[in-house]
Every structure is written in structure tokens, then in C-alpha cells.
C-alpha positions as CSV (number, residue, x, y, z in Angstrom):
1,X,-16.5,59.4,-38.9
2,X,-15.6,59.6,-35.4
3,X,-11.9,58.1,-35.1
4,X,-11.2,57.0,-31.4
5,X,-8.3,58.0,-30.0
6,X,-4.6,57.0,-30.3
7,X,-3.4,53.9,-29.0
8,X,-0.2,55.2,-27.4
9,X,1.8,55.2,-31.1
10,X,0.4,51.5,-31.7
11,X,-2.0,51.3,-34.6
12,X,-5.2,49.4,-34.6
13,X,-5.7,45.8,-35.0
14,X,-6.0,45.1,-38.9
15,X,-9.5,44.6,-40.1
16,X,-11.0,46.4,-37.1
17,X,-14.6,48.4,-37.3
18,X,-13.4,50.8,-36.2
19,X,-15.4,51.6,-32.8
20,X,-15.5,50.7,-28.9
21,X,-17.3,47.3,-27.9
22,X,-16.7,46.6,-31.3
23,X,-14.2,43.3,-32.7
24,X,-13.2,43.2,-36.1
25,X,-11.3,40.3,-37.6
26,X,-8.0,41.3,-35.9
27,X,-7.2,39.5,-32.6
28,X,-6.1,41.4,-29.5
29,X,-3.9,38.5,-28.0
30,X,-1.0,39.3,-29.2
31,X,-1.6,42.7,-28.9
32,X,1.4,44.7,-26.1
33,X,-0.5,47.5,-25.2
34,X,1.1,50.9,-25.2
35,X,4.8,51.6,-24.3
36,X,5.1,51.5,-20.4
37,X,6.9,55.5,-18.9
38,X,10.0,55.0,-17.3
39,X,8.3,56.2,-13.9
40,X,6.5,53.2,-13.5
41,X,9.2,50.2,-14.4
42,X,11.5,52.1,-16.4
43,X,10.7,49.6,-19.6
44,X,9.0,51.0,-22.6
45,X,7.8,47.5,-23.7
46,X,4.9,46.2,-21.8
47,X,6.0,42.4,-23.3
48,X,9.2,42.7,-21.1
49,X,7.3,42.9,-17.7
50,X,5.3,39.4,-18.4
51,X,7.0,36.2,-17.1
52,X,6.6,33.1,-18.5
53,X,3.7,31.0,-18.3
54,X,5.3,28.4,-16.7
55,X,4.2,27.0,-13.4
56,X,5.9,28.2,-9.7
57,X,8.9,25.1,-9.3
58,X,8.3,23.4,-6.3
59,X,11.4,25.1,-4.3
60,X,9.4,28.3,-5.1
61,X,5.9,27.4,-3.1
62,X,7.9,25.7,-0.6
63,X,10.0,29.1,0.2
64,X,6.8,30.6,0.8
65,X,4.4,33.1,-1.0
66,X,1.8,30.8,-1.3
67,X,2.1,29.4,2.3
68,X,4.7,27.1,1.9
69,X,6.2,27.3,5.0
70,X,3.0,27.0,6.8
71,X,2.3,23.8,4.5
72,X,5.7,22.8,5.4
73,X,5.3,22.7,9.3
74,X,1.9,21.6,9.3
75,X,3.0,18.8,6.9
76,X,5.6,17.8,10.0
77,X,3.8,18.4,12.9
78,X,1.4,15.6,10.9
79,X,3.8,13.4,10.6
80,X,4.8,13.6,14.0
81,X,1.1,13.0,15.3
82,X,0.7,10.0,13.0
83,X,4.3,8.5,14.4
84,X,3.1,9.5,18.1
85,X,-0.4,7.7,17.4
86,X,0.7,4.3,15.0
87,X,0.4,1.1,16.3
88,X,2.9,-1.2,15.9
89,X,2.8,-3.7,13.0
90,X,1.9,-6.7,16.2
91,X,-1.3,-5.4,16.2
92,X,-2.5,-3.9,13.1
93,X,-1.2,-4.5,9.7
94,X,-1.8,-4.7,5.7
95,X,-2.8,-7.8,3.9
96,X,-0.7,-7.1,0.9
97,X,3.0,-5.4,1.0
98,X,3.4,-4.1,-2.2
99,X,0.6,-2.3,-3.5
100,X,-0.4,-1.7,-7.3
101,X,0.8,1.4,-8.9
102,X,-2.4,2.2,-10.8
103,X,-6.4,1.8,-10.3
104,X,-5.7,-0.4,-14.0
105,X,-3.1,-2.9,-12.4
106,X,-5.5,-3.6,-9.3
107,X,-8.4,-4.7,-11.6
108,X,-6.5,-7.0,-13.8
109,X,-4.7,-8.4,-10.5
110,X,-7.8,-8.8,-8.6
111,X,-5.6,-8.3,-5.6
112,X,-8.0,-7.7,-2.2
113,X,-6.4,-5.1,0.3
114,X,-7.4,-5.7,3.7
115,X,-6.2,-5.3,6.9
116,X,-5.5,-7.7,9.8
117,X,-6.6,-5.9,13.4
118,X,-5.6,-7.5,16.6
119,X,-6.2,-5.3,19.4
120,X,-5.9,-7.4,22.7
121,X,-3.0,-9.7,21.2
122,X,-0.2,-9.6,23.7
123,X,2.1,-7.2,23.4
124,X,5.2,-8.7,22.3
125,X,9.3,-8.4,23.5
126,X,10.6,-4.8,23.2
127,X,7.7,-3.0,22.1
128,X,6.2,-0.6,25.2
129,X,2.9,-1.2,26.6
130,X,-0.1,0.4,24.8
131,X,-1.5,2.7,26.8
132,X,-5.4,1.9,29.3
133,X,-7.1,3.8,31.3
134,X,-8.1,2.6,34.8
135,X,-11.4,3.7,35.9
136,X,-11.1,2.5,39.2
137,X,-8.0,5.1,40.4
138,X,-10.4,8.0,39.5
139,X,-12.8,6.5,42.2
140,X,-15.7,4.8,38.9
141,X,-16.0,1.6,40.4
142,X,-18.4,0.3,37.3
143,X,-18.2,0.6,33.5
144,X,-18.6,3.6,32.1
145,X,-21.4,3.3,29.4
146,X,-23.1,5.1,27.0
147,X,-26.1,6.4,28.6
148,X,-28.2,6.4,24.9
149,X,-27.2,3.0,23.4
150,X,-26.2,1.7,27.2
151,X,-22.7,-0.2,24.9
């Protein structure tokens, strides 16, 4: 019977059938592998190179590595855009002030959630004027309509 080459001083798993591609009753999940030479990291044990199985912390993600800085900048830009284009509550507001935390709570309360839209409401004092387009200023004297549906 031909013996497989030595695995760096580590004995083969117990109950092995002895050939390549054959897995006996032993498990390779706890196998640490051959020692790593000092030239490739200075450690002689492969298990010492393995990190923890814990996921990265949020501060590690934001500091870089997974595009954290770009994601943070994109979120800041999104917040600035939403603040610029949001409407005052006089024109658009929600029908409820508190939202359910989960779908089950919402289904138990049977609370309808809706929005109130008042696009033609007068502008209250202290609010900036809503920007509008004046087509007479650019030389168009008629109302601009869609060519397909005329709306």
C-alpha cells in the first residue's frame, strides 16, 4: 500500500482510509495544518493566524475597508438633499405622529397610516416662498403641455 506524503509532522486524522480524495470517519474541520515557516509570518502555528469569527464592529466599518468613508459621505449628501427638497409640514404631513414598531403591532391596532397633501395652501408667515416657474419670463406665452397626452 502506498503511503501519502507526510503532512508536516501532523498525523493523518484517525479512521482515515489512507488515500487522497477519500475522507474517512475523521473530520478535517479541526485540522490546524502544517506549521508555517518563520519566513512567511514568524508564527509556527496556523491557528494563531486565524482571527475571531465575530463580525466587524460598526466603527471598524466606518473607518474604512469596506467603503465606509464613501458610504458615510453618500449618506451625508442624501441627508443634505432631503433637507433641501423637503416640504414644510404645512403642505405635507403624516396622519399619525407615532408609528408602530413592528408589523404585528400595526396589524393589532389596525391604524391607518396616510399623508395629508395641501399643495395649493397659502404660505404661512415665516416660511420661504415656494419656487415656481414663470414661463412668460422665458418667452413662452402658453401653458406647456405634453405632446402625447396634452396634460
